[in-house]
C-alpha positions in Angstrom: -32.4 6.1 14.9 -29.6 5.9 12.5 -27.4 7.8 14.8 -28.3 5.5 17.8 -27.4 2.5 15.8 -24.1 3.9 14.7 -23.2 4.6 18.3 -24.2 1.2 19.5 -21.8 -0.2 16.7 -19.0 2.1 17.9 -19.6 1.0 21.4 -19.5 -2.6 20.3 -16.2 -2.0 18.7 -14.8 -0.2 21.9 -14.4 3.2 20.3 -16.9 5.1 22.5 -18.7 4.7 25.7 -22.7 5.4 26.0 -24.0 6.7 29.1 -27.4 8.0 30.0 -27.9 11.3 28.0 -24.6 11.3 26.2 -21.6 9.4 24.8 -17.8 9.8 25.2 -14.7 8.5 23.3 -12.7 5.8 24.9 -9.1 6.4 25.7 -7.0 6.8 22.5 -5.1 3.2 23.1 -8.4 1.6 22.9 -9.3 3.4 19.6 -5.9 2.6 18.1 -6.2 -1.1 19.1 -9.4 -1.4 17.3 -9.1 -3.7 14.2 -11.7 -1.6 12.1 -9.6 1.5 12.7 -6.3 -0.3 12.0 -7.6 -1.8 8.7 -8.2 1.7 7.3 -4.8 3.2 8.2 -1.5 3.4 6.2 -2.8 0.8 3.7 -0.2 1.4 1.0 2.7 1.4 3.5 1.4 -2.0 5.1 1.0 -3.4 1.5 4.6 -2.6 0.6 5.9 -4.0 3.8 3.9 -7.2 3.4 5.3 -7.6 -0.1 8.7 -7.4 1.2 7.9 -9.8 4.1 6.8 -12.3 1.4 10.4 -12.6 -0.1 11.5 -14.1 3.3 9.2 -17.1 3.0 9.9 -20.4 1.3 7.8 -23.3 0.6 7.6 -25.8 3.3 8.1 -23.2 6.3 6.0 -22.9 9.3 4.8 -19.2 9.4 3.6 -17.6 12.6 1.4 -14.5 12.1 0.2 -12.4 14.9 -3.2 -10.3 15.1 -1.6 -7.3 13.3 -3.4 -5.8 10.2 0.1 -5.9 8.5 0.4 -9.5 8.8 -3.0 -10.0 7.1 -1.5 -8.3 4.2 1.3 -11.1 4.2 -1.5 -13.8 4.5 -3.0 -12.7 1.4 0.3 -13.2 -0.5 0.8 -16.9 0.6 -0.9 -19.0 -2.1 2.0 -18.9 -4.5 4.3 -20.1 -1.8 2.5 -23.3 -0.8 2.9 -25.8 0.7 3.2 -24.0 4.0 2.0 -24.3 7.5 0.4 -21.1 9.0 -0.1 -20.6 12.7 -2.2 -17.6 13.8 -4.5 -16.1 16.5 -6.1 -13.6 14.1 -9.7 -14.7 13.0 -9.3 -12.7 9.9 -6.1 -14.5 8.8 -7.8 -17.7 9.8 -10.8 -17.0 7.5 -8.4 -15.8 4.7 -5.8 -18.9 4.9 -8.6 -21.4 5.3 -9.7 -21.0 1.6 -6.2 -21.4 0.4 -5.1 -24.9 -1.1 -2.0 -26.7 0.3 -1.7 -24.6 3.2 -1.8 -26.3 6.6 -3.7 -24.0 9.2 -3.1 -24.1 12.9 -5.4 -21.7 14.6 -4.4 -20.5 18.2 -7.3 -20.7 20.7 -8.1 -18.6 23.8 -10.5 -16.0 24.8 -11.8 -14.1 21.8 -11.4 -10.4 22.0 -13.7 -8.6 19.4 -11.9 -5.3 19.4 -8.9 -7.2 18.1 -10.7 -10.0 16.2 -8.3 -12.3 17.8 -7.6 -14.8 20.5 -5.7 -14.1 23.6 -5.0 -15.2 27.1 -3.4 -18.1 28.8 -4.8 -20.8 26.4 -3.4 -19.0 23.6 0.0 -18.6 25.0 0.1 -22.4 26.1 -0.8 -23.2 22.5 2.0 -21.0 21.1 4.5 -22.6 23.7 3.6 -26.1 22.3 4.9 -25.2 18.7 7.8 -24.2 16.9 7.7 -21.9 13.7 10.5 -21.1 11.2 9.5 -17.5 11.1 7.2 -15.1 12.9 5.9 -11.9 11.4 4.6 -9.5 13.9 3.9 -5.8 14.2 3.3 -3.4 17.0 1.8 0.0 17.9 5.0 2.2 18.3 8.9 2.0 17.9 11.6 4.1 19.6 15.1 4.1 18.7 15.8 1.1 21.0 12.5 -0.7 21.6 9.1 -1.9 20.3 6.0 -1.0 22.4 2.4 -1.8 22.6 -0.4 -0.2 24.7 -2.2 -3.4 26.0 -0.4 -5.9 28.3 -2.5 -8.9 27.0 -1.2 -8.4 23.4 2.3 -7.9 24.7 2.3 -11.2 26.5 1.1 -13.1 23.3 3.6 -11.4 21.2 6.4 -12.4 23.5 5.3 -15.9 23.5 5.3 -15.8 19.8 8.9 -14.5 19.7 10.1 -17.4 21.9 8.6 -19.9 19.7 10.1 -18.7 16.4 13.5 -19.4 14.9 13.2 -15.9 13.1 11.6 -13.0 14.3 10.6 -10.2 11.8 9.1 -7.0 12.9 6.8 -5.1 10.3 5.9 -1.5 10.7 4.8 1.4 8.7 6.9 4.5 9.2 4.1 6.3 11.2 5.0 4.1 14.0 8.7 5.2 14.2 9.7 7.6 17.0 6.9 6.7 19.3 6.2 4.9 22.5 3.2 3.2 24.3 2.4 2.0 27.8 4.2 -1.4 27.6 7.7 -2.4 26.3 7.3 -5.4 24.1 11.1 -6.1 23.4 14.3 -4.5 22.5 14.6 -4.0 18.6 17.8 -6.1 18.6 15.6 -9.0 19.7 14.3 -9.2 16.2 16.3 -10.7 13.6 14.9 -8.2 10.9 12.9 -5.0 11.0 11.0 -4.1 7.8 9.7 -0.6 7.3 8.1 1.1 4.2 10.1 3.7 2.1 8.4 6.8 4.0 10.8 6.1 7.0 13.0 9.2 7.4 16.7 8.6 6.8 17.9 10.1 10.1 15.8 7.5 11.9 17.0 4.7 9.7 20.5 5.7 10.2 20.0 5.8 14.1 18.4 2.2 14.1 21.4 1.0 12.0 23.8 2.7 14.4 22.2 0.6 17.2 22.7 -2.6 15.2 19.2 -3.0 14.1 18.8 -5.0 10.9 16.6 -2.8 9.0 15.0 -3.4 5.6 13.3 -0.8 3.6 10.4 -2.0 1.4 9.9 0.0 -1.8 6.3 1.1 -2.7 
């Protein structure tokens, strides 16, 4: 019974699919998008990147945070920077920021996706388009020498809307995402004002990005 309960929970999270007499793993893109999985990966690297991102925030700003687990790390560091306005579609960020004094919270509605623990779809995009943020902090699944990628089109559309609604666009990535691709192109890296990576990023990749005029910052551990 314990095994069945565990499989039921994995199916709820979108990691596996149950069928009569068996179970199979979902495609890797589904697994990698799962928020429970992402919360457990590259924790030290994401924390370093989040600390660097904090230095880009000043009191009084309107800060837009997407549904990435890296930006959740940024959210935890915001109390000392209040007053702020925080705009987000990520339920975990909403719950975190709602307990902080002197921070105005604007939650972006839409259809709730349990796998991502966030709100997506047309209503979310329309809400984003009605706002203007000083800075966006966003992350994504994979980064090549030229572009940022994500495996799900619903996520790509929301992230693009966020980029259009922010004065400064900051991409936060851990080094494990460098040199990869996914199904959908999100945007050229030069569309971001800043790209922040952790100290594990290989020097040759950093050099290539800078040669392509990508404004890269390296976050110390």
